[in-house]
C-alpha positions as CSV (number, residue, x, y, z in Angstrom):
1,X,87.7,123.6,96.6
2,X,87.7,119.9,95.0
3,X,90.2,120.0,92.2
4,X,88.7,117.8,88.9
5,X,92.1,115.7,88.5
6,X,92.0,115.3,92.7
7,X,88.7,113.4,92.0
8,X,90.2,110.6,89.2
9,X,93.3,108.6,90.5
10,X,95.4,106.1,89.1
11,X,95.4,102.9,91.2
12,X,98.9,101.5,90.1
13,X,98.4,98.0,91.8
14,X,95.8,97.7,89.7
15,X,97.4,97.5,86.0
16,X,97.6,94.6,84.0
17,X,100.3,93.7,81.0
18,X,99.4,91.7,77.9
19,X,102.0,91.7,75.1
20,X,101.2,90.1,71.6
21,X,102.9,90.2,68.4
22,X,101.7,92.8,65.6
23,X,100.0,90.5,62.7
24,X,100.6,92.0,58.6
25,X,96.6,92.6,59.0
26,X,97.2,95.1,61.5
27,X,99.2,97.7,59.2
28,X,99.0,100.1,56.4
29,X,100.0,100.3,53.0
30,X,102.5,102.6,54.9
31,X,103.9,99.6,56.3
32,X,103.3,101.0,59.8
33,X,100.2,99.7,62.5
34,X,96.8,101.9,61.6
35,X,96.2,104.0,63.9
36,X,93.1,102.4,64.4
37,X,94.0,98.8,66.1
38,X,95.7,100.7,68.6
39,X,92.2,101.0,70.2
40,X,92.2,96.9,69.7
41,X,94.7,96.6,71.8
42,X,93.6,98.8,74.5
43,X,90.4,96.5,74.6
44,X,92.8,93.6,74.5
45,X,94.6,95.1,77.2
46,X,90.7,95.7,78.8
47,X,89.7,92.8,78.4
48,X,92.7,91.0,80.3
49,X,91.7,93.2,83.3
50,X,89.5,92.1,83.3
51,X,89.2,88.4,83.4
52,X,92.4,89.3,86.5
53,X,90.4,91.3,88.2
54,X,87.1,90.3,88.3
55,X,85.4,92.3,86.3
56,X,84.6,91.1,83.2
57,X,82.5,92.2,80.1
58,X,80.4,89.0,80.8
59,X,80.3,89.9,85.1
60,X,79.0,93.2,84.1
61,X,76.5,91.9,81.4
62,X,75.6,89.2,84.0
63,X,75.0,92.1,86.3
64,X,72.1,93.3,84.3
65,X,74.5,95.7,82.3
66,X,77.3,96.8,79.3
67,X,79.8,99.6,79.6
68,X,79.6,101.6,76.3
69,X,82.8,103.3,75.7
70,X,81.8,107.2,75.6
71,X,85.6,108.9,75.4
72,X,88.7,107.2,74.0
73,X,91.9,108.9,73.0
74,X,95.7,107.9,71.8
75,X,98.4,110.0,71.0
76,X,101.2,108.3,69.2
77,X,104.9,108.7,70.2
78,X,106.1,106.2,67.9
79,X,105.6,103.4,65.4
80,X,105.0,99.8,64.9
81,X,105.4,97.6,62.4
82,X,104.5,93.9,61.7
83,X,106.3,91.6,63.3
84,X,106.9,93.2,66.4
85,X,106.3,92.3,69.9
86,X,104.7,94.7,71.9
87,X,103.1,95.4,75.8
88,X,99.9,96.7,76.9
89,X,99.2,98.0,80.0
90,X,96.1,98.6,81.6
91,X,95.8,100.6,84.6
92,X,92.8,101.4,86.0
93,X,91.7,105.5,87.0
94,X,89.5,105.4,90.6
95,X,86.0,107.7,89.9
96,X,83.5,108.5,92.4
97,X,81.5,108.8,89.2
98,X,79.4,106.0,87.8
99,X,81.8,105.1,84.9
100,X,85.0,103.3,84.4
101,X,88.3,104.5,83.5
102,X,91.5,103.2,81.7
103,X,94.7,104.7,81.2
104,X,97.0,102.3,78.9
105,X,100.6,102.5,78.1
106,X,101.9,100.2,74.8
107,X,105.5,99.4,75.0
108,X,107.9,98.0,72.7
109,X,110.6,95.4,73.0
110,X,113.4,98.5,73.6
111,X,110.8,99.7,76.7
112,X,110.2,102.6,74.6
113,X,106.8,104.0,74.6
114,X,104.8,103.7,71.4
115,X,101.6,105.2,72.9
116,X,99.7,106.0,75.5
117,X,95.8,106.6,75.8
118,X,92.2,106.5,78.0
119,X,88.7,105.4,77.3
120,X,85.9,106.3,79.6
121,X,83.1,103.5,80.3
122,X,79.5,104.1,81.1
123,X,77.0,101.9,82.6
124,X,73.5,101.5,80.8
125,X,70.6,99.1,81.8
126,X,68.9,96.7,80.2
127,X,66.3,99.3,79.1
128,X,69.6,101.2,77.6
129,X,69.5,103.5,80.2
130,X,72.5,105.3,81.6
131,X,73.2,104.8,84.9
132,X,73.4,108.0,86.9
133,X,74.3,106.0,90.0
134,X,77.1,103.5,90.4
135,X,75.8,99.6,90.3
136,X,75.5,98.0,93.4
137,X,77.8,95.5,91.4
138,X,80.3,97.5,90.3
139,X,80.3,99.3,93.9
140,X,80.9,95.7,95.7
141,X,83.4,95.2,93.3
142,X,85.1,98.2,94.3
143,X,84.4,98.0,97.8
144,X,86.3,94.5,97.4
145,X,89.5,96.2,96.6
146,X,89.5,99.0,99.0
147,X,88.8,101.2,95.9
148,X,85.3,103.2,97.9
149,X,86.2,105.6,100.5
150,X,84.5,105.2,104.1
């Protein structure tokens, strides 16, 4: 029996890391980063991933698809404050389904894990119909990187 967890595997070679400094407007009345901003940090890393590996949102749009997020999670471990320098890592998770999954890790200057998370995106065509099959451009991208099964 194939277990669901066996179908999804992090591809550690397909990771990007971006660095940023926490801005004042990202903090709340407690002086720490507001929890919703962690998803913005994830977005920064997803966009960097797309530029690096040739599968940006603009590439998807040009192929006739948009990829809305249908699931997201964050596990907060430590707090961040104004001025902190952080590194956001995004790692691609291979999936046999018509979706894109990323796992995230945010680290502080001491290399401590501040937050972990995951997002799942699906494919909608130009008429906003959900694509249950993997779109051809995405299949080609996966094949180019050796992510398809023989």
